[in-house]
Every structure is written in C-alpha cells, then in structure tokens.
C-alpha positions in Angstrom: 220.1 -72.0 222.0 220.2 -75.1 220.2 216.7 -75.4 219.8 216.1 -72.1 218.4 218.7 -73.0 215.6 216.9 -76.0 215.1 213.5 -74.4 214.6 215.5 -71.8 212.1 217.0 -74.5 210.2 214.2 -76.9 210.2 213.4 -77.9 206.8 210.2 -79.9 205.7 210.1 -83.6 206.2 210.4 -84.5 202.8 213.8 -82.7 202.0 215.5 -84.2 205.4 218.3 -87.2 204.4 219.1 -88.1 208.0 217.0 -87.9 211.0 219.2 -86.6 213.5 218.7 -87.3 217.3 219.2 -84.7 220.1 222.9 -85.4 220.8 223.6 -85.3 216.8 221.9 -81.5 216.9 224.0 -80.4 219.8 227.3 -81.6 218.7 226.8 -79.9 215.0 225.5 -76.9 216.5 228.6 -76.6 218.7 230.7 -76.9 215.7 228.5 -74.1 213.7 228.8 -72.0 216.9 232.4 -72.4 217.3 233.6 -71.7 213.9 231.4 -67.9 214.5 229.9 -67.6 211.1 233.3 -68.0 209.3 233.9 -70.5 206.4 234.4 -74.3 207.2 237.9 -75.5 206.7 237.3 -77.8 204.0 235.2 -75.2 202.0 238.2 -72.6 202.5 240.8 -75.0 201.4 238.7 -76.2 198.3 238.2 -72.6 197.2 241.9 -71.8 197.9 243.1 -74.7 195.6 240.9 -73.6 193.0 242.3 -70.3 193.0 245.5 -71.3 193.2 245.0 -73.6 189.9 243.7 -70.7 188.1 246.9 -68.6 189.0 248.9 -71.2 187.7 246.9 -71.2 184.5 247.1 -67.6 184.1 251.1 -67.5 184.9 252.1 -70.5 182.7 249.9 -69.9 179.7 249.2 -73.4 179.4 245.5 -73.6 180.1 242.6 -71.2 179.7 241.4 -70.0 183.3 237.8 -70.0 183.9 235.9 -67.4 182.0 234.2 -64.7 184.4 232.4 -66.2 187.4 233.1 -69.3 189.1 229.9 -70.5 191.8 230.8 -73.7 194.2 227.7 -75.1 196.1 229.1 -76.5 199.0 226.1 -78.4 200.0 225.7 -80.4 196.9 229.4 -80.4 195.9 229.0 -78.8 192.1 230.2 -76.2 190.3 229.2 -74.2 187.7 231.0 -71.1 185.3 229.0 -68.5 184.1 230.0 -65.8 181.6 227.9 -62.7 182.7 
C-alpha cells in the first residue's frame, strides 16, 4: 500500500525539496491513512480561527470582513481574497 501511494504522489525530481527514506514514507503514509481523507488538524484549526475572526468582525462592525471568497493554500501557507 505504501508503494502504491508513493507512486501516486511522486513528483518530478526537480520539484522534490526533501529526499525521504523508506521509513519516512512509511510514517507519513500511516498518518494520512489514519486520518482517512479528512482535513489535518492544523488546517482545520487555522480555518476555524479565520472563520471565527470574520464572524467577530461582522458582529462588532469594527472592521470590514473579507469580501466574497477566501482561498487558503495549506501547502504554501498563503491566502488570497477574491471578489468573484
């Protein structure tokens, strides 16, 4: 199963930042399988915090909430707000 996931997630050698050994692949794969396809806890907590902050902005009317659509890239830790 680890080998199948490793082939599926394989990126070109130029795109790899860290060369992981077999034990690292086994540990990382085990973590993703354990979560069963749900969001990881750090991304879920970040999104919950962002949503709570926007709700507080709306309730207190002190600041302007995000206008329309917010997209968060968990891999690069970047966020953009887009008006669609």
